[in-house]
Every structure is written in C-alpha cells, then in structure tokens.
N, C-alpha and C positions, 0 to 999 in steps of 0.2 A: 504494500500500500504506500502511495506517495503523497506527500504534502507539498502544496505549492509554496513558492517563495512568499506570496502575499499572505497565506495562512500563517507562515512562520513569523512574518512581521507583526501580524495581528496578535498572535499568541505572545510574542515577545513584549509587545506594547502592553498587553493585559497584565503580564507578570510584573512589568515595571510599575504599572499603576497600583497593583495590589501591594507591591513592596513599598511604594510611596505612602499608601494609605496606612500600612502597618507602622511605618516610620513616623507618620504624623501622629498616630495614636500614642506611640511610645514617647514622642516629644512633648506630649501634654495637650493635644487637641481636645481630648476628653478630660473633663466635661466642658462643653461649649454652651450649655444651657442648663436651667435648673433640673435637679435630680429629685424625683419623688421616692421617698422611702415609706413603704406601707407597713404600718404596725397593725397586725390583725387582731388587736385587743383594744379595749376601751382605754382612754387616757388614765394616767395615774399609777399604773402597774410598773413592775420592775423593768420590763422590756421597753415600755414607753419612756421611762425616765432615762435609762442608759442610752437608748437610741437617740433621744433628743440632744443629749450632751455630745455624743460622738458626731451627730449630724452638724451641730454647731461648729465643731472643730474642723470637720471636713470642709465646711463652707469657708472658714477662715483660711485654710490651707490652699484651696483650689481657686478661690475667688468666684465660685459659682454656688448658688443656693442648693443645699441639701435639705429639703423640707419634709417633715413627717406628716403623714396622713393616716388617721385611725380608721380602719375598716374592720370592725369587730363582728363576731358572730360565728357560731358553729365550731367552737374550739379553734378558732384561727383559720379555718379552711376557706372561709369566704374571701378574706384578704389574700390568702395564699393562691387561690384559684385565679384571682384577678391579676396577680403578678405573673403567674405561670402563663397566662394568655397574652401578656404584654409584649411589645416589640423587644427583641433581644438586642438592645442597643446600649444598655447601661443606664438608661434614664428612668427606669422603674425597677426598684429593688424591694425586697422584703426583709424586715427585721423580725427575728423570732428567737426563741430560746429552746431549751431541752424539750419542750412540748412537741416540737416538730418531729422528733424521733419517737414520740409516743403515738402519733396519729394512726399508724397502721393497726394498733391494738385497740382503737376506740371505734373505728368505723369499718363496716363491712366493705364499703366501696368509697373511695375518695374521688372528688370531682377533678382530679389531676393525677398524673403519674408521680407518686411520691418519690421514687428513686431517680427519675430522669428529668422531669419537667422543670425543676428548680435546681440550679447548680450552686453549691456552697462556695461563698467567696472567702469569708474569714469569720472565725469565732474570736471575739475580742474582749470579753469580760467574763470572768469566772467567779462565781459567788457561792458560798455555802448556803445550805438550807437552814432556816432558823425557826425554832418553835417558840411562839409567843402566846401569852395569855394577857387578859386585861390587867391594868394596874392594880385593881382591887380584888383580883382573883384569890381564892383560897389556896391555890397552888403556888408555893414559894420556890420549889425546886422541880426539876424534871423527874426526880425520883418520887416526889409527892404525887405528881400527875400520873405516872406510870403505875404506881402502887394502887391508886384509886381505880384506875381503868381496869386493872387485873381483878380487883375485888367486885367491880360493878360493870360487867361486860355490856357494851352497847349503850351505856348511859351518858358517856361523854360524847359531845359532837364537835366537829371541826368544820370550818368553812373554807371554800376555795372559789376561784373565779370561774368554775365550771367543771363538769365531768370531763375527764381526759386531759386536763391540764397538768403541768409539772407539779404544782402543789398537791393535786389529787393523788397522782401516782406516788409522789414522794412521801405523802402521809401514809398511804397504804403500805409502802415499803417499810416505813418506820413501825407501823403496827405489826407487820410480820416479824421484824427484827426484835421488837420489844415484847412480842407475844400478848398483844392486847386487842380488844375488839372495840372500835369506835365508829360513830355514825357520821357519814358524809352529808353536808348541807351545801349544795352548789348554788352559787350566785352568778350574776351576769358579768361580773368582772372582779379582779383582785381588789379594786378599791371598795366595792360593795361588801366584800368579805371582811375587809378590815373595819369598815363601819359597823358591821354586825358584831365583831369582836369588841369594839369600843362600847357598844350599847349593851353588851352582855347576852346577845341573842345566841352566840356560840361560845363554846368553852375554850377553844384554842385554835390556832392557825399555824400552818407551816407554809412559809414562803421564802424566797431567796432574800438574803439580807438587804439588797437595795430596795425591796418592796416594803420593808418594815422599819428600816433604820431611822427614818424621820420620826415615827411614833415612839420608838425606843428612846431616842435622845430627848424627845419632848415629854417623856415620863408618862405617856398615855398607855403604853403596854410594857410588860415585863418579859425580857428575853431569858428563856430557861436553858437553852442549849443550841448548839450549832453542829452541822455536819463538818467533815474534814478532819485532818489529823493534827491541827493546831488551833489554838485560840486566836481570836481576832485582836490585832494590836489596838483597835479602837475600843474594844470591850474586853480587857484582859481577865476580868473576873467571871466571865461567862464560860462554863465548861463545854467541851465537845460532847457529842452524844456518847462517844466511846468512854470518856471519863465518867460519864453518868451511868455507865453500865450497859449501854446499848451497843453491842458489837456488830460487826458486819454491815454497817450502813455507810456506803460511800458515795451517796448522791451529791453531786456538785452541779449547780445550774450554770449555763453559759448563755450569753447573748451573741448573736451573729447576724451576718447579712447573706442573703441568697439573691441570685440573678436568674432571669429566664434562660432556659436551655438555648444555646446558640449565641450567647453573648460573646463578642470577639475576645480572644485571649489578651490583646493589648489593653482592653478596657478592664478585664479582670485583674490584670497585673497592676494597672494604675490604682484601682480600688484597694488592692491588697497593700500596695506601697503606702498609700495615704492613710489607711487604717492603722498600719504599723507605726507610722509617724505620729498619728493622733494619740495612740495609746502610750507612746513613749514620752509624750510631752508632760512637763511637770504639773500643769493645771489639771489634766485628765488623770494623771497618776494620783493627785491629791483627791480629786472627785471620787475615784474608785475606792481609795482607802477609806474615805469618810462613809461610803456606803457598805463597807465591810467586804469588798470584793478585790480581786486581783486582776490588773490590766494586762493579762497575758494574751498572746495572739497565736492562733492556729489557723493556717490558711490552706486553700487548695485541696490537694489529695489527702493531706493529713486530717483536714477537717472532714472530708468525705468518709475517711476510715472511722473517725471518731463517731460520726453519725450512725454508721452501720453497726458499730459495736454497741452503741447506746440503744439502738432499736432492738437488737437481740436481747440485751439485758432487761429491757422493759417488758419483753414478752413473758418473762418469768414472773414479774410482779403482777401482770394482768391475769395470768393463769392462777397464781396463788390467791389473789384477791377476788377471783371470779368476776372480773369486769366483763360486762356484756357489751358486745359491739353494737353500735347503733345502725 
C-alpha cells in the first residue's frame, strides 16, 4: 500500500499541530477560562470546606477562577453523573472524598461507569475520622460510650449526611471493631447531622475532622477519639481509637479531584502540579493543620490504586453491616 506525498505532508502537519497543542498545554495555556468544581454534597461539609480553600489557592496560582458549585443528592451520584457527562477539557471537575469508593456497595446500578467515566486527578487532604458527642453529653470518654452501647444494644443512635456516605460506613466499621450495635439516622447533609447532634436529636456523630473541628474549638461538641495511629497536634489530649481500646480500625478520609474520562494528559499534569503546589504552601498547610488533617498528595495511578483498594475494603464493611443496595 502506498501513501502519496500530499498525504505525508498532511499527516506531518497534523502531528506538528498536535505536538504544538500539547506544548501549549504544558506551557500553561490551561486554564484559559474559569474552572467549575462540582461538590456533590450540600454546603458546609468537610468536602465543601476543603475544596473551597484549595479552589481559592488554585485561583491565586493560575490567575483563573476555580469556583465551587454544590450539586447535592443521591449520595453524591447526581453531581458525579453531571461531571462524568461533561466535556473532557479540564473545565468541569468533581471534588469528592472516600465516599466515592463506597458507591458500588450502596447502589445496584450507578448512572455512570464508576471505574472508567471519572479519572482520578489527585487526593490532597487526608483526615482522621472523629467521634463527637454534644457538649453536655453524659459520655465523657469513648470508653463510656462504648460501654453503654454494649450494655444497651440499639439504643444509641448516630447521624450522618446520608446512607452510603463515608460517615455511615465509617461508623458501621467502628461498630464492628468495637462490637456494638447502634442505630443509623440519615440526614440530607453533614451539616444537618451536626445540627441534630447540637440539638440532642442524636447521641453521637462520626465525621472527618475538618467537618467537626469548628464545633470542637467552639466548645459546642466534645471530641472523644480519632482514627489513625497518632494524636492530633491541634488536640493532643484526645486519644486515638486504638488507645481507647478499639483495635483494627484504620479508616482515614481523603478529599480529591476527578476529571471526565478523556481529559488530555497535559491538563491532568497541570492540575496535579498546581494541587501539589497548593498543598505545599504555608497558608494551606496551616489551614489543614487547624482542621486536624494532613496536606499530603497522591496523584494519578497511585490515586487510582488507592481507590481500588478502598473499594475492596468497603465491600467487607457492607457485607458485615448488611447494607442493602438501593
């Protein structure tokens, strides 16, 4: 088979243009207009708080607006579906947390391909899970709460931002590790669950530290324990779950960004570079520390592997807690 000289010229020109486009991306042509970051949960939760601060930093670094849009509903799948169907050009992204790796164990069928339609960019904020009670709660220590729960199965209730969320599965994981039986009360968002705790409607709440640190510092709730292998520098008197006698509980929440499948590699690389720079900046490091979280970054393939591992681990919790798929 032969190829004409004209065809060779056309192919060569196309290759040059493609190379020039890639070079332009690499040199910072992206972003050239505002970037929408969809948070698939109501305002006020941990994902919303962290994403808004990082978006602000990305705006400062790039000179283009990274603005947050809340698209809540159906355990985050409404917002996720919207981003999955968006143009793969880097101008519509999704922010989410560990909940994304839980979704296959919550729904019989998702409105998008969980493994392929959304490509992980970077996970950039890691936070322990915190168990909090109201400031006037009778439970002064985690041992008090666990002891009561063991003696009174099903009588304690806890609130979350909805069935299938990270706090839901994290609390079920704690119940398994602590050998207790507690009752789940789902709300429309993490903020509503916290309000229920403050009003005494629920007995306790488990959420990532960014979601509760404001109330802890304000004296509105009491933090009884955290996940992880070390205490928080911001709250050195609060024990880890392991120190309180609950072993084999390793849940750590993360916040991250996803892009639609097909987003160009140069765009992904630019985002990863800017996220790493944002998390390394002193002001964001301080912000993370104040929320009781760690501004570490896991990107690309490493993030994808982490998601796959988490998805497999949550399957065990779903089975043990007898979570029914919707």
